[in-house]
BAFI-3210 file (N, C-alpha, C; in Angstrom, 3 decimals, decimal comma, padded with zeros to 6 digits):
// residues 209
n [1|2|3|4|5|6|7|8|9|10|11|12|13|14|15|16|17|18|19|20|21|22|23|24|25|26|27|28|29|30|31|32|33|34|35|36|37|38|39|40|41|42|43|44|45|46|47|48|49|50|51|52|53|54|55|56|57|58|59|60|61|62|63|64|65|66|67|68|69|70|71|72|73|74|75|76|77|78|79|80|81|82|83|84|85|86|87|88|89|90|91|92|93|94|95|96|97|98|99|100|101|102|103|104|105|106|107|108|109|110|111|112|113|114|115|116|117|118|119|120|121|122|123|124|125|126|127|128|129|130|131|132|133|134|135|136|137|138|139|140|141|142|143|144|145|146|147|148|149|150|151|152|153|154|155|156|157|158|159|160|161|162|163|164|165|166|167|168|169|170|171|172|173|174|175|176|177|178|179|180|181|182|183|184|185|186|187|188|189|190|191|192|193|194|195|196|197|198|199|200|201|202|203|204|205|206|207|208|209]
n.u [-000,422|-002,350|-001,659|000,883|000,260|-001,246|000,759|002,474|000,817|000,204|002,782|003,517|001,545|002,184|004,756|004,204|002,622|004,468|006,321|004,720|004,157|006,623|008,344|011,222|012,733|014,290|015,477|016,171|015,169|012,489|012,173|012,621|010,385|008,364|008,993|008,545|005,825|004,875|005,557|003,871|001,359|001,533|001,744|-000,489|-001,077|001,333|001,278|-000,996|-000,452|002,016|002,648|000,610|-001,343|-003,949|-006,790|-009,442|-009,115|-007,336|-008,959|-010,997|-009,499|-008,823|-011,383|-012,046|-010,291|-010,990|-011,830|-009,638|-008,313|-006,225|-006,261|-008,878|-008,727|-007,019|-008,628|-010,933|-009,803|-008,556|-010,773|-011,944|-013,666|-013,873|-014,928|-015,430|-012,860|-011,612|-012,901|-011,814|-009,172|-009,304|-009,938|-007,651|-005,808|-006,588|-006,061|-003,325|-002,335|-001,335|001,174|003,333|001,387|001,300|001,955|-000,281|-002,289|-001,317|-001,547|-004,300|-005,203|-004,036|-005,404|-007,931|-007,547|-006,820|-004,476|-002,960|-003,196|-002,045|000,587|001,283|001,568|003,818|006,352|006,372|006,727|008,850|010,081|012,068|011,722|008,939|007,999|009,063|007,724|005,068|005,366|005,927|003,476|001,808|002,866|002,112|-000,689|-000,850|-000,269|002,333|004,500|007,210|008,486|007,452|008,738|011,334|011,203|010,457|012,759|014,319|013,364|013,657|012,313|010,853|008,066|007,004|008,069|006,852|004,159|003,973|004,606|002,373|000,355|001,120|000,741|-002,035|-002,701|-001,949|-003,732|-003,113|-004,140|-003,578|-000,864|-001,058|-002,449|-000,504|001,521|000,175|-000,037|002,663|003,339|001,720|002,875|005,209|004,526|003,124|000,784|-000,656|000,042|-000,202|-002,938|-003,973|-003,047|-004,246|-007,040|-007,260|-006,742|-008,505|-010,357|-008,942|-008,725|-006,874|-004,546|-004,106|-006,232]
n.v [000,009|-000,554|-003,204|-002,822|-001,347|-003,255|-005,132|-003,641|-003,057|-005,690|-006,628|-005,045|-005,928|-008,658|-008,414|-007,146|-009,111|-011,253|-010,089|-009,729|-012,359|-013,086|-014,336|-015,393|-014,299|-014,432|-011,531|-010,954|-013,163|-012,714|-010,434|-011,503|-013,171|-011,227|-009,998|-012,112|-012,426|-009,994|-010,277|-012,376|-011,172|-009,227|-010,558|-011,035|-008,504|-007,997|-010,124|-009,670|-007,110|-007,308|-009,921|-011,675|-013,120|-013,461|-012,275|-011,973|-012,350|-010,283|-008,123|-008,434|-007,991|-005,280|-004,190|-004,669|-002,951|-000,481|001,665|003,104|005,724|005,437|002,750|002,655|004,443|003,079|000,859|002,055|003,543|001,538|000,172|001,994|003,914|006,985|009,325|008,447|007,669|010,152|011,268|009,639|010,419|013,109|012,773|011,431|013,444|015,231|013,678|013,057|015,547|016,782|015,647|013,977|013,153|013,649|011,769|010,110|011,878|012,534|010,050|009,772|012,014|011,371|009,021|010,132|011,578|014,216|015,879|018,204|018,819|016,514|016,865|019,077|017,980|016,439|017,551|017,456|014,869|012,713|010,229|008,996|006,960|006,517|009,048|009,245|007,121|008,020|010,264|008,989|007,734|009,957|010,923|008,844|009,123|011,522|010,697|010,755|008,843|008,483|010,058|008,761|006,292|007,108|007,907|005,448|003,935|004,807|003,692|001,451|-000,741|-003,766|-004,257|-001,718|-000,868|-002,765|-002,177|000,378|-000,257|-001,799|000,167|001,769|-000,007|-000,271|002,385|002,467|000,792|-001,887|-004,622|-007,344|-007,340|-005,802|-007,527|-009,483|-008,021|-007,367|-009,883|-010,388|-008,274|-008,798|-011,167|-010,430|-009,008|-008,536|-008,631|-005,486|-003,977|-005,837|-006,303|-003,761|-003,479|-005,702|-005,172|-002,722|-003,422|-005,398|-005,850|-006,751|-009,749|-012,509|-015,272|-015,562|-014,267]
n.w [016,790|018,727|019,324|020,432|022,740|024,105|024,630|026,290|028,509|029,223|029,792|032,009|033,797|034,077|035,156|037,619|038,780|039,006|040,728|042,982|043,657|044,308|042,514|040,858|037,832|034,592|033,178|030,447|029,199|029,608|028,038|025,481|025,315|025,231|022,795|021,009|021,465|020,505|017,803|017,122|017,482|015,545|013,159|011,509|010,433|009,023|007,250|005,544|004,588|003,311|002,362|001,431|-001,297|-001,574|-002,639|-001,627|001,151|001,760|001,159|003,052|005,328|004,937|005,053|007,729|008,931|008,055|009,505|010,054|008,297|006,375|005,484|004,618|002,502|000,672|000,091|-001,119|-003,251|-004,771|-005,665|-007,286|-006,252|-006,202|-004,945|-002,345|-001,700|-001,610|000,592|002,609|002,374|003,113|005,789|006,615|006,220|008,217|010,442|010,283|010,052|007,719|007,305|005,240|003,344|000,705|-001,295|-001,347|-002,118|-004,657|-005,944|-005,827|-007,380|-009,820|-010,454|-010,663|-012,887|-012,783|-013,704|-013,395|-010,674|-009,640|-010,470|-008,947|-006,450|-006,643|-005,980|-003,253|-002,539|-000,987|-001,420|-003,891|-005,869|-005,833|-006,534|-009,134|-010,321|-010,275|-011,891|-014,297|-014,668|-015,030|-017,434|-019,126|-019,058|-020,400|-022,866|-023,622|-024,414|-024,851|-022,898|-020,691|-020,929|-020,425|-017,730|-016,663|-017,041|-014,982|-012,718|-009,952|-009,003|-010,028|-010,224|-010,494|-012,958|-014,648|-014,202|-015,334|-017,971|-018,498|-018,307|-020,471|-022,574|-022,456|-023,043|-025,665|-026,687|-026,889|-026,017|-025,602|-024,967|-022,680|-020,954|-020,650|-019,356|-017,052|-015,762|-015,316|-013,629|-011,396|-010,615|-009,351|-007,133|-003,815|-001,064|-000,081|-002,340|-004,391|-004,203|-004,941|-007,597|-008,764|-008,445|-009,818|-012,470|-013,011|-014,975|-017,111|-018,263|-017,319|-016,922|-014,119|-012,961]
ca.u [-000,440|-003,165|-000,865|001,956|-000,356|-001,588|001,990|002,966|-000,069|000,403|004,111|003,438|000,705|002,956|005,834|003,624|002,196|005,652|006,880|003,792|004,307|008,044|008,897|012,406|012,702|015,389|014,995|016,294|014,207|011,194|012,187|012,446|008,970|007,581|009,253|007,821|004,389|004,612|005,621|002,646|000,240|001,717|001,858|-001,655|-000,889|002,443|000,847|-001,884|000,132|003,237|002,950|-000,502|-001,857|-005,353|-007,544|-010,606|-008,660|-006,786|-010,085|-011,646|-008,579|-009,003|-012,720|-012,004|-009,466|-011,342|-012,028|-008,420|-008,443|-005,211|-006,765|-010,092|-008,307|-006,537|-009,789|-011,798|-009,068|-008,355|-012,047|-012,408|-014,671|-013,050|-015,494|-015,188|-011,412|-011,299|-013,356|-010,812|-007,977|-009,570|-009,832|-006,236|-005,153|-006,889|-005,428|-001,869|-002,025|-000,577|002,501|003,595|000,180|001,391|001,957|-001,659|-003,010|-000,850|-002,170|-005,725|-005,386|-003,694|-006,539|-009,047|-007,103|-006,583|-003,029|-002,339|-003,124|-001,068|001,917|001,534|001,942|005,057|007,500|006,280|006,977|010,264|010,609|012,413|011,118|007,497|007,816|009,342|006,632|003,898|005,700|005,743|002,026|001,280|003,287|001,265|-002,004|-000,708|000,099|003,732|005,093|008,667|008,843|007,115|009,834|012,514|010,978|010,435|014,141|014,922|012,760|014,457|011,443|010,305|006,615|006,735|008,355|005,823|002,886|004,039|004,496|000,962|-000,388|001,450|000,067|-003,442|-002,778|-001,786|-004,809|-002,539|-004,718|-002,897|000,367|-001,472|-002,736|000,783|002,203|-000,575|000,360|004,049|003,345|001,137|003,798|006,315|003,992|002,389|000,156|-001,519|000,376|-000,830|-004,377|-004,285|-002,840|-005,274|-008,330|-007,237|-006,721|-009,311|-011,105|-008,059|-008,765|-005,650|-004,463|-004,171|-007,358]
ca.v [000,760|-001,317|-004,356|-002,342|-001,011|-004,516|-005,727|-002,826|-003,316|-007,078|-006,743|-004,484|-006,799|-009,868|-008,004|-006,909|-010,409|-012,010|-009,451|-009,998|-013,769|-013,256|-015,326|-014,912|-014,563|-013,873|-010,329|-011,046|-014,172|-012,044|-009,554|-012,378|-013,595|-010,072|-009,823|-013,181|-012,126|-008,891|-010,839|-013,164|-010,243|-008,417|-011,384|-010,857|-007,261|-008,190|-011,081|-009,085|-005,904|-007,533|-011,293|-012,444|-012,917|-013,863|-011,028|-011,922|-012,174|-008,925|-007,200|-008,536|-007,317|-003,843|-003,841|-004,652|-001,835|000,714|002,789|003,888|006,298|004,934|001,503|003,008|005,065|002,023|000,067|002,804|003,893|000,320|-000,219|003,063|004,768|008,178|010,266|007,865|007,730|011,532|011,409|008,992|011,260|014,293|012,329|011,153|014,758|015,759|012,828|013,161|016,980|017,144|015,036|012,892|012,683|014,068|010,618|009,620|012,846|012,391|008,834|010,061|012,922|010,637|008,129|010,995|012,237|015,638|015,818|019,424|018,659|015,456|017,463|019,972|017,186|015,704|018,142|017,159|013,442|012,540|008,970|009,229|005,940|006,755|010,271|008,906|006,243|008,858|011,069|008,111|007,559|011,201|010,948|007,894|009,758|012,586|010,008|011,073|007,552|008,605|010,548|007,676|005,326|007,681|007,785|004,019|003,440|005,251|002,957|000,318|-001,874|-004,438|-004,123|-000,364|-000,877|-003,562|-001,448|001,446|-000,923|-002,173|001,400|002,188|-000,942|000,136|003,660|002,185|-000,160|-003,203|-005,320|-008,620|-007,008|-005,324|-008,721|-010,110|-007,190|-007,507|-011,130|-010,238|-007,358|-009,514|-012,234|-009,902|-008,197|-009,215|-007,757|-004,386|-003,582|-006,855|-006,043|-002,552|-003,767|-006,662|-004,507|-001,676|-004,000|-006,616|-006,043|-007,437|-011,148|-013,250|-016,599|-015,586|-013,466]
ca.w [018,045|019,674|019,747|021,307|024,022|024,768|025,133|027,411|029,649|029,615|030,397|033,364|034,626|034,388|036,058|038,949|039,315|039,389|041,919|044,082|044,024|044,653|041,581|040,163|036,393|033,814|032,498|028,990|028,753|029,598|026,857|024,316|025,299|024,776|021,362|020,312|021,570|019,571|016,449|016,920|017,335|014,341|011,969|010,638|009,683|008,093|006,228|004,538|004,020|002,540|001,949|000,863|-002,647|-001,501|-002,812|-000,729|002,531|001,884|001,162|004,366|006,256|004,742|005,535|009,193|009,386|007,300|010,424|009,926|006,952|005,439|004,898|003,886|001,242|-000,222|-000,310|-002,035|-004,469|-005,548|-006,270|-008,163|-005,601|-006,010|-003,970|-001,020|-001,480|-001,221|001,984|003,459|002,329|003,941|007,179|006,837|006,321|009,553|011,455|010,177|010,029|006,528|007,229|004,293|002,651|-000,697|-002,186|-001,469|-002,938|-006,042|-006,456|-006,012|-008,518|-011,039|-010,740|-011,049|-014,125|-012,540|-013,823|-012,872|-009,228|-009,372|-010,647|-007,813|-005,274|-006,884|-005,289|-001,819|-002,331|-000,657|-001,952|-005,300|-006,729|-005,920|-007,312|-010,537|-010,767|-010,538|-013,073|-015,454|-014,830|-015,605|-018,840|-019,854|-019,196|-021,396|-024,114|-023,911|-024,100|-024,846|-021,565|-019,761|-021,036|-019,757|-016,289|-016,340|-017,003|-013,727|-011,609|-009,474|-008,645|-011,213|-010,331|-010,996|-014,394|-015,315|-014,132|-016,331|-019,276|-018,604|-018,600|-021,836|-023,488|-022,489|-023,751|-027,098|-027,003|-027,134|-024,868|-025,371|-024,244|-021,358|-020,149|-020,351|-018,363|-015,802|-015,125|-014,873|-012,481|-010,257|-010,206|-008,536|-006,037|-002,744|-000,082|-000,505|-003,708|-005,234|-004,175|-005,711|-009,023|-009,190|-008,550|-010,842|-013,815|-012,927|-016,223|-018,047|-017,848|-017,612|-016,328|-012,659|-012,491]
c.u [-001,217|-002,385|000,235|001,406|-000,719|-000,355|002,525|002,146|000,129|001,735|004,134|002,666|001,458|004,068|005,342|003,220|003,388|006,295|006,025|003,948|005,743|008,700|010,074|012,280|013,886|014,884|015,035|015,390|012,815|011,069|011,951|010,994|008,085|007,749|008,499|006,316|004,005|004,596|004,355|001,439|000,308|001,661|000,703|-001,512|000,204|002,020|000,030|-001,322|001,269|003,398|001,850|-000,791|-003,314|-006,211|-008,687|-010,183|-008,065|-007,927|-010,830|-010,802|-008,752|-010,358|-012,733|-011,242|-009,854|-011,693|-010,784|-008,365|-007,415|-005,721|-008,046|-009,766|-007,850|-007,701|-010,622|-011,080|-008,901|-009,622|-012,683|-013,482|-014,018|-013,617|-015,272|-013,697|-010,998|-011,744|-012,348|-009,533|-008,135|-009,433|-008,371|-005,445|-005,377|-006,131|-003,918|-001,389|-001,058|000,768|002,524|002,326|000,242|001,309|000,545|-002,503|-002,601|-001,474|-003,652|-005,952|-005,046|-004,835|-007,753|-008,764|-007,055|-005,064|-002,336|-002,185|-002,094|000,355|002,270|002,041|003,308|006,230|007,517|006,570|008,471|010,873|010,817|011,706|009,626|007,201|008,017|008,231|005,390|004,145|005,518|004,263|001,370|001,627|002,446|-000,115|-001,983|-000,335|001,518|004,569|006,623|009,155|008,564|008,215|011,074|012,379|011,030|011,851|014,855|014,413|013,598|013,615|010,778|008,807|006,235|006,948|007,257|004,470|002,851|003,940|003,052|000,124|-000,123|000,774|-001,418|-003,619|-002,660|-002,813|-004,266|-002,940|-004,062|-001,592|000,033|-001,769|-001,448|001,514|001,495|-000,124|001,780|004,126|002,796|002,080|004,890|005,832|003,260|001,699|-000,710|-001,228|-000,239|-002,331|-004,744|-004,120|-003,932|-006,611|-008,355|-007,349|-007,514|-010,050|-010,270|-007,958|-007,494|-005,638|-004,649|-005,317|-008,475]
c.v [000,004|-002,503|-003,953|-002,019|-002,260|-005,170|-004,981|-003,108|-004,740|-007,288|-006,225|-005,406|-008,051|-009,559|-007,806|-008,232|-011,223|-011,434|-009,771|-011,428|-014,110|-014,359|-014,696|-015,238|-013,884|-012,707|-010,482|-012,128|-013,588|-011,129|-010,365|-012,826|-012,461|-009,849|-010,862|-012,934|-011,014|-009,395|-011,615|-012,260|-009,467|-009,231|-011,174|-009,602|-007,413|-009,079|-010,409|-007,823|-006,207|-008,915|-011,999|-012,113|-013,380|-012,597|-010,915|-011,675|-010,780|-007,917|-007,245|-007,853|-005,801|-003,380|-003,741|-003,449|-000,511|001,904|003,665|004,408|005,816|003,689|001,754|003,612|004,012|001,220|000,789|003,151|002,677|-000,106|000,896|003,951|006,101|009,153|009,763|007,882|009,125|011,802|010,820|009,831|012,510|013,952|012,037|012,448|015,359|014,985|012,995|014,607|017,352|016,492|013,863|012,310|012,971|012,890|010,078|010,570|012,726|011,158|009,074|010,924|012,243|009,722|008,937|011,760|013,756|015,818|017,062|019,347|017,589|016,012|018,385|019,208|016,513|016,226|017,814|015,690|013,214|011,292|009,102|008,242|006,183|008,002|010,001|008,044|007,056|009,769|010,252|007,900|008,786|011,280|010,004|008,501|010,859|012,037|010,343|009,845|007,585|009,058|009,471|006,612|005,812|007,579|006,324|003,463|003,821|004,475|001,738|-000,923|-002,456|-004,207|-002,738|-000,300|-001,605|-002,858|-000,310|000,860|-001,353|-000,954|001,863|001,285|-000,604|001,435|003,504|001,178|-001,537|-004,089|-006,670|-008,387|-006,541|-006,504|-009,414|-009,343|-007,241|-008,750|-011,036|-009,349|-008,048|-010,591|-011,727|-009,002|-009,079|-008,172|-006,666|-003,943|-004,546|-006,586|-004,845|-002,780|-004,699|-005,970|-003,470|-002,243|-005,304|-006,899|-006,741|-008,896|-011,861|-014,554|-016,595|-014,756|-014,363]
c.w [019,116|020,212|020,720|022,692|024,802|025,375|026,348|028,675|030,166|030,309|031,818|034,299|035,035|035,374|037,479|039,605|039,801|040,657|043,145|044,592|044,412|043,813|040,849|038,664|035,724|032,976|030,977|028,416|028,655|028,373|025,586|024,181|024,783|023,273|020,546|020,338|020,602|018,129|016,125|016,691|016,025|013,057|010,992|009,794|008,633|006,933|005,134|003,893|003,046|001,912|001,157|-000,605|-002,720|-001,488|-001,807|000,718|002,756|001,965|002,498|005,445|006,166|005,271|007,068|009,733|008,729|008,201|010,485|008,489|005,936|004,721|004,108|002,533|000,234|-000,777|-001,360|-003,337|-005,371|-006,271|-007,093|-007,578|-005,219|-004,984|-002,547|-000,680|-001,027|000,212|002,965|003,516|003,183|005,423|007,550|007,012|007,710|010,633|011,464|010,125|008,900|006,366|006,248|003,671|001,154|-001,659|-002,399|-002,321|-004,402|-006,689|-006,751|-007,255|-009,841|-011,443|-011,217|-012,334|-013,997|-012,515|-013,288|-011,356|-008,846|-009,469|-009,481|-006,595|-005,417|-006,064|-003,800|-001,495|-002,144|-001,299|-003,462|-006,228|-006,916|-006,736|-008,808|-011,123|-011,113|-011,738|-014,344|-015,731|-015,438|-017,082|-019,692|-020,088|-020,261|-022,775|-024,555|-023,550|-024,076|-023,467|-020,523|-019,756|-020,300|-018,237|-015,857|-016,196|-015,704|-012,521|-011,230|-009,185|-009,898|-011,354|-010,858|-012,505|-015,165|-015,303|-015,151|-017,739|-019,547|-019,008|-020,026|-022,863|-023,597|-023,258|-025,252|-027,590|-027,427|-025,952|-024,586|-024,600|-022,817|-020,432|-019,720|-019,247|-017,011|-015,050|-014,578|-013,626|-011,239|-009,722|-009,270|-007,401|-005,024|-001,890|-000,689|-001,931|-004,718|-005,343|-005,061|-007,212|-009,552|-009,419|-009,679|-012,247|-013,878|-014,231|-017,282|-017,631|-018,299|-016,836|-014,822|-012,101|-012,029]
res [m|k|n|i|l|l|l|i|v|g|g|f|a|i|g|i|l|l|a|f|l|n|i|q|f|n|f|w|g|f|v|v|i|l|i|l|a|f|a|a|l|s|y|r|d|v|r|y|m|f|l|s|k|d|i|d|k|i|e|r|y|l|e|k|k|r|h|e|p|y|y|g|f|i|l|e|l|a|n|g|n|l|s|l|a|k|n|e|l|d|e|l|e|r|k|w|k|g|k|k|t|a|v|f|w|a|q|y|y|l|k|a|k|n|l|s|k|a|k|e|k|l|e|q|i|e|q|v|d|i|r|t|y|i|q|a|g|i|a|v|e|e|k|n|f|k|v|a|e|e|f|k|s|l|l|s|k|d|w|m|k|l|a|i|e|l|e|m|a|l|g|r|k|n|y|s|l|a|k|e|k|k|e|q|a|l|a|v|t|k|g|l|q|y|y|m|l|y|r|e|f|e|q|l|k|g|d|s|s]
***
């Protein structure tokens, strides 16, 4: 939002300046310049949210943006600070006024092992893959591995399947398999998802840790 506002203000300022100086310019060329400027300003966010595998840089990015409750929540949940994560969620709820926060609450309750609350939030999650992923996670917590397998088979994203396989391996205390699944899951993820998986299973030492 800040970047967009900067571009709008900058665009108006440039337009006024060009008009004042009576300088002719190509409108579509000006639009292209604005688009390129927006891409340049947004690259840092895109890089750390979706592309990077540098844990330290992603964490510094989250720390700088932690004044926004969404990023604060990711940072605290990934590091297991559940009370602080809940504070961020409460703030997010106030800011977003209840819109599409169910997935974050379900993730929080699952991490806090409050499975009844996590189940209550499932019906409010619109994204089918995410809802199924959380259902599989709940089944793993309940040691119902057969049901977890059934939910896992419905997932379309490889990292989700691997993360559930990792959780099941941990639930069965098969730590060598869990390490293997951790490495496979990290290999197919980037950005914030990579950061969350890495931090959550950091205790499982593997080749890329």
